[in-house]
DSSP file (Angstrom, degrees, kcal/mol; ACC not computed):
  #  RESIDUE AA STRUCTURE BP1 BP2  ACC     N-H-->O    O-->H-N    N-H-->O    O-->H-N    TCO  KAPPA ALPHA  PHI   PSI    X-CA   Y-CA   Z-CA
    1    1 A M              0   0    0      0, 0.0     2,-0.2     0, 0.0    34,-0.0   0.000 360.0 360.0 360.0 126.0   83.6   70.8  105.7
    2    2 A G  E     -A   67   0A   0     65,-1.9    65,-2.6    90,-0.0     2,-0.4  -0.512 360.0-138.5 -94.2 161.0   83.6   74.4  104.6
    3    3 A L  E     -A   66   0A   0     90,-0.5    90,-2.5    63,-0.2     2,-0.3  -0.974  28.5-179.3-117.0 129.1   86.2   76.5  102.6
    4    4 A Y  E     -AB  65  92A   0     61,-3.0    61,-2.9    -2,-0.4     2,-0.5  -0.947  27.1-151.2-133.9 147.1   86.9   80.0  103.7
    5    5 A E  E     -AB  64  91A   0     86,-2.4    86,-2.7    -2,-0.3     2,-0.4  -0.987  26.1-171.4-111.0 128.3   89.0   83.0  102.8
    6    6 A H  E     -AB  63  90A   0     57,-3.0    57,-2.7    -2,-0.5     2,-0.4  -0.977  10.5-178.6-128.9 127.1   89.8   85.1  105.8
    7    7 A T  E     +AB  62  89A   0     82,-2.6    82,-2.7    -2,-0.4     2,-0.3  -0.968   6.4 179.7-123.6 138.0   91.5   88.5  105.9
    8    8 A F  E     -AB  61  88A   0     53,-2.1    53,-2.2    -2,-0.4     2,-0.4  -0.986  18.7-140.0-138.1 152.4   92.4   90.4  109.1
    9    9 A L  E     -AB  60  87A   0     78,-2.9    77,-2.4    -2,-0.3    78,-1.1  -0.918  12.1-157.6-112.8 132.3   94.0   93.8  109.9
   10   10 A V  E     -AB  59  85A   0     49,-2.5    49,-2.3    -2,-0.4    75,-0.2  -0.860  36.5 -90.0-109.5 145.7   96.4   94.3  112.7
   11   11 A R  E >   -A   58   0A   0     73,-2.6     3,-1.3    -2,-0.4    47,-0.2  -0.061  34.9-116.0 -55.3 154.5   97.0   97.7  114.2
   12   12 A Q  T 3  S+     0   0    0     45,-0.6    46,-0.1     1,-0.3    -1,-0.1   0.762 108.1  56.1 -68.2 -29.8   99.7   99.9  112.7
   13   13 A D  T 3  S+     0   0    0     44,-0.1    -1,-0.3     2,-0.0     2,-0.2   0.328  80.4 112.3 -91.7  10.1  102.1  100.1  115.7
   14   14 A A    <   -     0   0    0     -3,-1.3     2,-0.1    70,-0.1    -4,-0.1  -0.590  69.3-121.7 -78.1 145.4  102.4   96.3  116.1
   15   15 A A    >>  -     0   0    0     -2,-0.2     4,-1.7     1,-0.1     3,-0.5  -0.425  23.8-109.8 -80.7 160.4  105.8   94.9  115.3
   16   16 A Q  H 3> S+     0   0    0      1,-0.2     4,-2.3     2,-0.2     5,-0.2   0.840 120.1  57.6 -61.3 -32.6  106.3   92.3  112.6
   17   17 A S  H 3> S+     0   0    0      1,-0.2     4,-2.1     2,-0.2    -1,-0.2   0.851 104.8  51.4 -66.0 -32.9  107.0   89.7  115.4
   18   18 A Q  H <> S+     0   0    0     -3,-0.5     4,-2.2     2,-0.2    -1,-0.2   0.879 108.7  49.9 -68.7 -38.7  103.6   90.4  116.9
   19   19 A V  H  X S+     0   0    0     -4,-1.7     4,-2.2     2,-0.2    -2,-0.2   0.904 111.7  48.7 -66.8 -42.0  101.9   89.9  113.6
   20   20 A D  H  X S+     0   0    0     -4,-2.3     4,-2.2     2,-0.2    -2,-0.2   0.894 110.8  51.2 -61.9 -42.2  103.7   86.6  113.1
   21   21 A A  H  X S+     0   0    0     -4,-2.1     4,-2.5     2,-0.2    -2,-0.2   0.883 108.9  51.1 -66.0 -39.4  102.7   85.6  116.7
   22   22 A L  H  X S+     0   0    0     -4,-2.2     4,-2.7     2,-0.2     5,-0.3   0.937 109.1  50.9 -60.7 -47.8   99.1   86.4  116.0
   23   23 A L  H  X S+     0   0    0     -4,-2.2     4,-2.5     1,-0.2    -2,-0.2   0.929 111.8  46.9 -57.9 -45.2   99.1   84.3  112.8
   24   24 A E  H  X S+     0   0    0     -4,-2.2     4,-2.2     2,-0.2    -1,-0.2   0.907 111.2  52.1 -63.5 -41.1  100.6   81.3  114.7
   25   25 A Q  H  X S+     0   0    0     -4,-2.5     4,-1.8     2,-0.2    -2,-0.2   0.919 113.3  43.1 -61.3 -46.3   98.0   81.8  117.5
   26   26 A Y  H  X S+     0   0    0     -4,-2.7     4,-2.3     2,-0.2    -1,-0.2   0.870 111.4  54.3 -71.6 -36.1   95.1   81.8  115.1
   27   27 A K  H  X S+     0   0    0     -4,-2.5     4,-2.4    -5,-0.3    -1,-0.2   0.903 109.2  50.0 -62.3 -39.6   96.5   78.9  113.1
   28   28 A G  H  X S+     0   0    0     -4,-2.2     4,-2.2     2,-0.2    -2,-0.2   0.866 108.6  51.3 -63.8 -39.3   96.7   76.9  116.4
   29   29 A I  H  X S+     0   0    0     -4,-1.8     4,-1.1     2,-0.2    -2,-0.2   0.907 111.4  48.1 -64.2 -43.8   93.1   77.8  117.3
   30   30 A L  H  <>S+     0   0    0     -4,-2.3     5,-2.9     2,-0.2     3,-0.4   0.917 111.1  49.6 -63.6 -43.8   92.0   76.5  113.9
   31   31 A A  H ><5S+     0   0    0     -4,-2.4     3,-1.3     1,-0.2    -2,-0.2   0.892 108.6  53.5 -64.9 -38.4   94.0   73.3  114.1
   32   32 A A  H 3<5S+     0   0    0     -4,-2.2    -1,-0.2     1,-0.3    -2,-0.2   0.785 108.9  50.4 -64.6 -25.9   92.5   72.7  117.6
   33   33 A G  T 3<5S-     0   0    0     -4,-1.1    38,-0.3    -3,-0.4    -1,-0.3   0.396 125.0-101.9 -91.5  -0.4   89.1   73.0  116.1
   34   34 A G  T < 5S+     0   0    0     -3,-1.3     2,-0.2     1,-0.3    -3,-0.2   0.579  80.3 126.8  89.6  11.7   89.8   70.6  113.3
   35   35 A A      < -     0   0    0     -5,-2.9     2,-0.4    32,-0.2    -1,-0.3  -0.639  48.5-141.2-100.9 160.1   90.4   73.1  110.5
   36   36 A K  E     -C   66   0A   0     30,-3.3    30,-2.7    -2,-0.2     2,-0.7  -0.982   9.0-137.4-124.4 132.6   93.5   73.3  108.2
   37   37 A V  E     -C   65   0A   0     -2,-0.4    28,-0.2    28,-0.2     3,-0.1  -0.801  21.2-176.7 -89.9 114.3   95.1   76.5  107.1
   38   38 A E  E     +     0   0A   0     26,-2.6     2,-0.3    -2,-0.7    -1,-0.2   0.844  65.3   5.3 -82.3 -34.5   95.9   75.9  103.4
   39   39 A K  E     -C   64   0A   0     25,-1.2    25,-2.3     2,-0.0     2,-0.4  -0.995  57.3-165.3-152.1 141.4   97.7   79.2  102.6
   40   40 A V  E     +C   63   0A   0     -2,-0.3     2,-0.4    23,-0.2    23,-0.2  -1.000  10.7 179.6-129.1 133.6   98.8   82.2  104.6
   41   41 A E  E     -C   62   0A   0     21,-2.6    21,-2.9    -2,-0.4     2,-0.6  -0.997  17.3-153.9-132.3 137.3   99.9   85.5  103.0
   42   42 A Q  E     -C   61   0A   0     -2,-0.4    19,-0.2    19,-0.2     3,-0.1  -0.945   7.5-173.3-108.1 113.8  101.1   88.7  104.6
   43   43 A W  E     -     0   0A   0     17,-2.0    18,-0.2    -2,-0.6    -1,-0.1   0.508  36.3-133.5 -86.8  -3.5  100.3   91.6  102.4
   44   44 A G  E     -C   60   0A   0     16,-0.8    16,-2.3     2,-0.0     2,-0.4  -0.231  43.6 -27.6  84.4-174.3  102.2   94.1  104.6
   45   45 A A  E     +C   59   0A   0     14,-0.2     2,-0.3    -3,-0.1    14,-0.2  -0.636  65.4 175.2 -81.1 130.2  101.4   97.5  106.0
   46   46 A K  E     -C   58   0A   0     12,-2.6    12,-1.9    -2,-0.4     2,-0.2  -0.960  33.9-104.9-135.1 153.2   99.0   99.5  103.8
   47   47 A S  E     -C   57   0A   0     -2,-0.3     2,-0.3    10,-0.2    10,-0.3  -0.532  35.2-132.9 -75.7 142.4   97.2  102.8  104.2
   48   48 A L  E     -     0   0A   0      8,-3.2     3,-0.1    -2,-0.2    -1,-0.0  -0.672   9.9-129.6 -94.1 153.1   93.5  102.6  105.0
   49   49 A T  E    S+     0   0A   0     -2,-0.3     2,-0.3     1,-0.2    -1,-0.1   0.870  93.2   8.1 -66.1 -37.7   90.9  104.6  103.2
   50   50 A F  E    S-     0   0A   0      5,-0.1    -1,-0.2    -3,-0.0     2,-0.1  -0.936  97.5 -79.9-141.7 160.9   89.5  105.9  106.4
   51   51 A R  E     -     0   0A   0     -2,-0.3     2,-0.5    -3,-0.1     5,-0.2  -0.357  37.4-166.0 -63.4 136.5   90.5  105.6  110.1
   52   52 A V  E >  S-C   55   0A   0      3,-1.9     3,-1.3     5,-0.1     5,-0.1  -0.957  76.4 -21.2-126.8 111.0   89.7  102.3  111.8
   53   53 A K  T 3  S-     0   0    0     -2,-0.5    -1,-0.1     1,-0.3     3,-0.1   0.910 128.2 -52.2  52.0  46.2   89.9  102.5  115.6
   54   54 A K  T 3  S+     0   0    0      1,-0.2     2,-0.4     2,-0.0    -1,-0.3   0.589 111.5 125.7  70.3  13.9   92.2  105.5  115.3
   55   55 A N  E <   - C   0  52A   0     -3,-1.3    -3,-1.9     1,-0.1    -1,-0.2  -0.881  39.5-175.1-106.6 133.5   94.6  103.7  112.8
   56   56 A R  E    S+     0   0A   0     -2,-0.4    -8,-3.2    -5,-0.2     2,-0.3   0.638  78.3  31.1 -93.6 -19.1   95.5  105.2  109.4
   57   57 A K  E     - C   0  47A   0    -10,-0.3   -45,-0.6    -5,-0.1     2,-0.3  -0.858  66.5-177.7-130.6 166.0   97.5  102.1  108.4
   58   58 A A  E     -AC  11  46A   0    -12,-1.9   -12,-2.6    -2,-0.3     2,-0.5  -0.981  31.7-109.8-160.8 157.0   97.3   98.4  109.2
   59   59 A Y  E     -AC  10  45A   0    -49,-2.3   -49,-2.5    -2,-0.3     2,-0.5  -0.814  35.8-146.0 -88.8 125.6   99.1   95.1  108.5
   60   60 A F  E     -AC   9  44A   0    -16,-2.3   -17,-2.0    -2,-0.5   -16,-0.8  -0.819  18.0-177.9 -99.1 132.6   97.0   92.9  106.2
   61   61 A C  E     -AC   8  42A   0    -53,-2.2   -53,-2.1    -2,-0.5     2,-0.4  -0.975   5.4-164.4-126.8 142.6   97.0   89.1  106.6
   62   62 A F  E     -AC   7  41A   0    -21,-2.9   -21,-2.6    -2,-0.4     2,-0.4  -0.978   5.8-177.0-132.1 139.9   95.2   86.6  104.5
   63   63 A M  E     -AC   6  40A   0    -57,-2.7   -57,-3.0    -2,-0.4     2,-0.5  -0.998  19.9-148.1-137.9 139.9   94.4   82.9  105.1
   64   64 A N  E     -AC   5  39A   0    -25,-2.3   -26,-2.6    -2,-0.4   -25,-1.2  -0.948  29.9-170.5-102.4 128.0   92.7   80.1  103.1
   65   65 A I  E     -AC   4  37A   0    -61,-2.9   -61,-3.0    -2,-0.5     2,-0.4  -0.952  19.1-171.4-125.1 135.4   91.0   77.8  105.5
   66   66 A S  E     +AC   3  36A   0    -30,-2.7   -30,-3.3    -2,-0.4   -63,-0.2  -0.993  47.1  72.3-123.3 124.3   89.3   74.4  105.1
   67   67 A G  E    S-A    2   0A   0    -65,-2.6   -65,-1.9    -2,-0.4   -32,-0.2  -0.979  80.1 -30.2 161.8-173.9   87.4   73.0  108.1
   68   68 A P    >>  -     0   0    0      0, 0.0     4,-1.2     0, 0.0     3,-0.6  -0.349  49.7-124.0 -72.4 151.1   84.3   73.2  110.2
   69   69 A H  H 3> S+     0   0    0      1,-0.2     4,-2.8     2,-0.2     5,-0.2   0.813 106.4  68.1 -64.6 -31.3   82.6   76.5  110.7
   70   70 A A  H 3> S+     0   0    0      1,-0.2     4,-2.0     2,-0.2    -1,-0.2   0.886  98.9  49.4 -58.3 -39.6   82.9   76.1  114.5
   71   71 A A  H <> S+     0   0    0     -3,-0.6     4,-1.9   -38,-0.3    -1,-0.2   0.916 112.6  46.9 -65.2 -41.9   86.7   76.5  114.4
   72   72 A V  H  X S+     0   0    0     -4,-1.2     4,-2.6     1,-0.2    -2,-0.2   0.894 111.6  52.4 -65.0 -41.6   86.4   79.7  112.2
   73   73 A A  H  X S+     0   0    0     -4,-2.8     4,-1.9     1,-0.2    -1,-0.2   0.875 108.2  50.2 -64.9 -37.9   83.7   81.0  114.6
   74   74 A E  H  X S+     0   0    0     -4,-2.0     4,-2.0     2,-0.2    -1,-0.2   0.900 110.8  49.5 -66.9 -41.8   86.0   80.5  117.6
   75   75 A M  H  X S+     0   0    0     -4,-1.9     4,-2.3     1,-0.2    -2,-0.2   0.945 111.5  49.2 -61.6 -47.2   88.9   82.3  115.8
   76   76 A E  H  X S+     0   0    0     -4,-2.6     4,-1.9     1,-0.2    -2,-0.2   0.841 107.8  54.4 -59.9 -35.2   86.6   85.2  115.0
   77   77 A R  H  X S+     0   0    0     -4,-1.9     4,-1.0     2,-0.2    -1,-0.2   0.903 110.5  45.7 -64.5 -41.9   85.4   85.4  118.6
   78   78 A L  H  X S+     0   0    0     -4,-2.0     4,-0.6     1,-0.2     3,-0.2   0.845 110.8  53.3 -71.8 -33.8   88.9   85.7  119.8
   79   79 A M  H >< S+     0   0    0     -4,-2.3     3,-0.7     1,-0.2     6,-0.2   0.869 102.6  59.3 -66.4 -34.8   89.7   88.3  117.1
   80   80 A A  H 3< S+     0   0    0     -4,-1.9    -1,-0.2     1,-0.2    -2,-0.2   0.827 111.1  39.9 -62.7 -32.0   86.8   90.4  118.2
   81   81 A I  H 3< S+     0   0    0     -4,-1.0     2,-0.3    -3,-0.2    -1,-0.2   0.490  93.3 105.0 -95.4  -4.2   88.2   90.7  121.8
   82   82 A S    <<  -     0   0    0     -3,-0.7    -3,-0.0    -4,-0.6    -4,-0.0  -0.564  59.0-154.3 -78.0 137.0   91.8   91.2  120.6
   83   83 A E  S    S+     0   0    0     -2,-0.3    -1,-0.1     1,-0.2   -72,-0.1   0.694  93.4  58.0 -82.1 -20.4   93.1   94.7  120.9
   84   84 A D  S    S+     0   0    0    -74,-0.1   -73,-2.6   -66,-0.0     2,-0.5   0.848  93.4  71.9 -80.2 -33.7   95.7   94.0  118.1
   85   85 A V  E     +B   10   0A   0    -75,-0.2   -75,-0.2    -6,-0.2     3,-0.1  -0.728  54.3 176.0 -86.8 123.8   93.1   93.0  115.4
   86   86 A I  E     +     0   0A   0    -77,-2.4     2,-0.3    -2,-0.5    -1,-0.2   0.707  66.2   3.7-101.2 -20.8   91.2   96.0  114.3
   87   87 A R  E     +B    9   0A   0    -78,-1.1   -78,-2.9   -35,-0.0    -1,-0.3  -0.977  59.8 179.0-155.5 152.9   89.1   94.4  111.5
   88   88 A Y  E     -B    8   0A   0     -2,-0.3     2,-0.3   -80,-0.3   -80,-0.2  -0.986   4.4-171.7-151.2 156.1   88.5   90.9  110.1
   89   89 A M  E     -B    7   0A   0    -82,-2.7   -82,-2.6    -2,-0.3     2,-0.4  -0.947   2.1-169.7-152.1 131.0   86.3   89.3  107.4
   90   90 A T  E     -B    6   0A   0     -2,-0.3     2,-0.4   -84,-0.2   -84,-0.2  -0.976   7.6-173.8-120.7 132.0   85.6   85.7  106.6
   91   91 A I  E     -B    5   0A   0    -86,-2.7   -86,-2.4    -2,-0.4     2,-0.4  -0.951  23.1-126.1-124.0 148.1   83.8   84.6  103.4
   92   92 A S  E     -B    4   0A   0     -2,-0.4     2,-0.3   -88,-0.2   -88,-0.2  -0.781  31.5-168.0 -89.8 133.5   82.7   81.2  102.4
   93   93 A V        -     0   0    0    -90,-2.5   -90,-0.5    -2,-0.4     3,-0.1  -0.829  31.8-130.3-123.1 160.3   83.9   80.1   98.9
   94   94 A E  S    S-     0   0    0      1,-0.3     2,-0.3    -2,-0.3    -1,-0.1   0.890  94.5  -3.3 -73.2 -42.5   83.1   77.2   96.5
   95   95 A Q  S    S-     0   0    0     -3,-0.1    -1,-0.3   -92,-0.1     2,-0.2  -0.994  79.1-104.5-149.5 152.3   86.8   76.4   96.1
   96   96 A L        -     0   0    0     -2,-0.3     2,-0.3    -3,-0.1   -91,-0.1  -0.563  39.9-109.7 -81.0 141.9   90.1   77.8   97.3
   97   97 A E        -     0   0    0     -2,-0.2     2,-0.2     1,-0.1    -1,-0.1  -0.504  29.5-135.2 -70.3 130.1   92.3   79.8   94.9
   98   98 A E        +     0   0    0     -2,-0.3    -1,-0.1     2,-0.0     0, 0.0  -0.592  66.1   4.8 -82.1 148.2   95.5   78.0   93.8
   99   99 A G  S    S-     0   0    0     -2,-0.2    -2,-0.0     2,-0.0     0, 0.0  -0.192 114.2 -14.4  74.4-166.6   98.8   79.9   93.7
  100  100 A P  S    S-     0   0    0      0, 0.0    -2,-0.0     0, 0.0   -59,-0.0  -0.263  73.3-112.4 -67.0 151.2   99.2   83.5   94.9
  101  101 A S     >  -     0   0    0      1,-0.1     4,-2.4    -4,-0.0     5,-0.2  -0.236  35.8 -96.0 -75.4 172.9   96.2   85.7   95.6
  102  102 A A  H  > S+     0   0    0      1,-0.2     4,-2.3     2,-0.2     5,-0.2   0.855 124.9  55.0 -59.3 -37.7   95.4   88.7   93.4
  103  103 A M  H  > S+     0   0    0      2,-0.2     4,-2.0     1,-0.2    -1,-0.2   0.936 110.7  44.6 -62.2 -46.5   97.1   91.1   95.9
  104  104 A M  H  > S+     0   0    0      2,-0.2     4,-2.5     1,-0.2    -2,-0.2   0.873 112.2  51.8 -69.2 -36.9  100.4   89.0   95.7
  105  105 A R  H  X S+     0   0    0     -4,-2.4     4,-2.6     2,-0.2    -1,-0.2   0.920 110.1  49.9 -65.2 -40.9  100.2   88.8   91.9
  106  106 A R  H  X S+     0   0    0     -4,-2.3     4,-2.4     2,-0.2    -2,-0.2   0.909 110.5  49.5 -63.9 -41.3   99.8   92.6   91.7
  107  107 A R  H  X S+     0   0    0     -4,-2.0     4,-2.7     2,-0.2    -1,-0.2   0.931 112.0  48.3 -63.6 -45.1  102.8   93.1   94.0
  108  108 A D  H  X S+     0   0    0     -4,-2.5     4,-2.5     2,-0.2    -2,-0.2   0.905 110.9  51.1 -60.1 -42.7  104.9   90.7   91.9
  109  109 A D  H  X S+     0   0    0     -4,-2.6     4,-2.3     2,-0.2    -1,-0.2   0.913 111.2  48.0 -61.1 -43.6  103.8   92.5   88.7
  110  110 A R  H  X S+     0   0    0     -4,-2.4     4,-2.4     1,-0.2    -2,-0.2   0.939 112.9  48.0 -61.4 -46.6  104.8   95.9   90.2
  111  111 A R  H  X S+     0   0    0     -4,-2.7     4,-2.3     1,-0.2     5,-0.2   0.892 111.7  49.3 -61.8 -40.7  108.1   94.5   91.3
  112  112 A R  H  X S+     0   0    0     -4,-2.5     4,-2.6     1,-0.2    -1,-0.2   0.883 110.8  50.9 -67.2 -39.8  108.9   93.0   87.9
  113  113 A D  H  X S+     0   0    0     -4,-2.3     4,-1.4     2,-0.2    -2,-0.2   0.915 111.8  47.1 -63.8 -43.7  108.0   96.2   86.1
  114  114 A E  H  < S+     0   0    0     -4,-2.4    -2,-0.2     1,-0.2    -1,-0.2   0.897 121.3  36.2 -67.1 -40.2  110.3   98.3   88.4
  115  115 A E  H  < S+     0   0    0     -4,-2.3    -2,-0.2    -5,-0.2    -1,-0.2   0.769 116.9  52.0 -84.4 -26.0  113.2   95.8   88.0
  116  116 A G  H  < S+     0   0    0     -4,-2.6     2,-0.5    -5,-0.2    -2,-0.2   0.724  83.5  95.2 -85.9 -21.0  112.6   94.9   84.4
  117  117 A F     <  +     0   0    0     -4,-1.4     2,-0.4    -5,-0.2    -4,-0.0  -0.592  49.5 168.9 -75.5 120.4  112.4   98.4   82.9
  118  118 A N    >   -     0   0    0     -2,-0.5     3,-1.0     1,-0.1     4,-0.4  -0.992  33.1-148.4-135.6 125.5  115.8   99.4   81.6
  119  119 A M  G >  S+     0   0    0     -2,-0.4     3,-1.2     1,-0.2     4,-0.4   0.818  97.5  62.9 -63.4 -31.6  116.5  102.5   79.4
  120  120 A E  G >  S+     0   0    0      1,-0.3     3,-1.0     2,-0.2    -1,-0.2   0.798  94.1  62.3 -67.0 -25.3  119.3  100.7   77.5
  121  121 A D  G <  S+     0   0    0     -3,-1.0    -1,-0.3     1,-0.2    -2,-0.2   0.729  94.3  64.0 -69.9 -18.9  116.9   98.1   76.2
  122  122 A M  G <         0   0    0     -3,-1.2    -1,-0.2    -4,-0.4    -2,-0.2   0.649 360.0 360.0 -80.1 -17.7  115.0  100.9   74.4
  123  123 A S    <         0   0    0     -3,-1.0    -1,-0.2    -4,-0.4    -2,-0.1   0.500 360.0 360.0 -88.6 360.0  117.9  101.8   72.0
């Protein structure tokens, strides 16, 4: 049984409900293939460094997956023919990361800095 980190990008004009539906669809495909989705994170809409299929922005989604490679390959096959998914990448890892990913930790740190900074505390 393999361990995988999978990230995919959904086109910029998709609604949040469409992104959620895609996540549920792919989780169902993985479950049908005997794989288990350990963690799902939505990183939100972000600007891309360069255009990808005429998109300047995309919704980023991340999944930790444990299961057979065949299930992951089937999910990737369906992503390749989907018009909503503009890019995807799966990497095999030795172990799955516990807790939030680096992207989510960075977002939390930024939010804490914005909320925690108070000019009155400096006097």
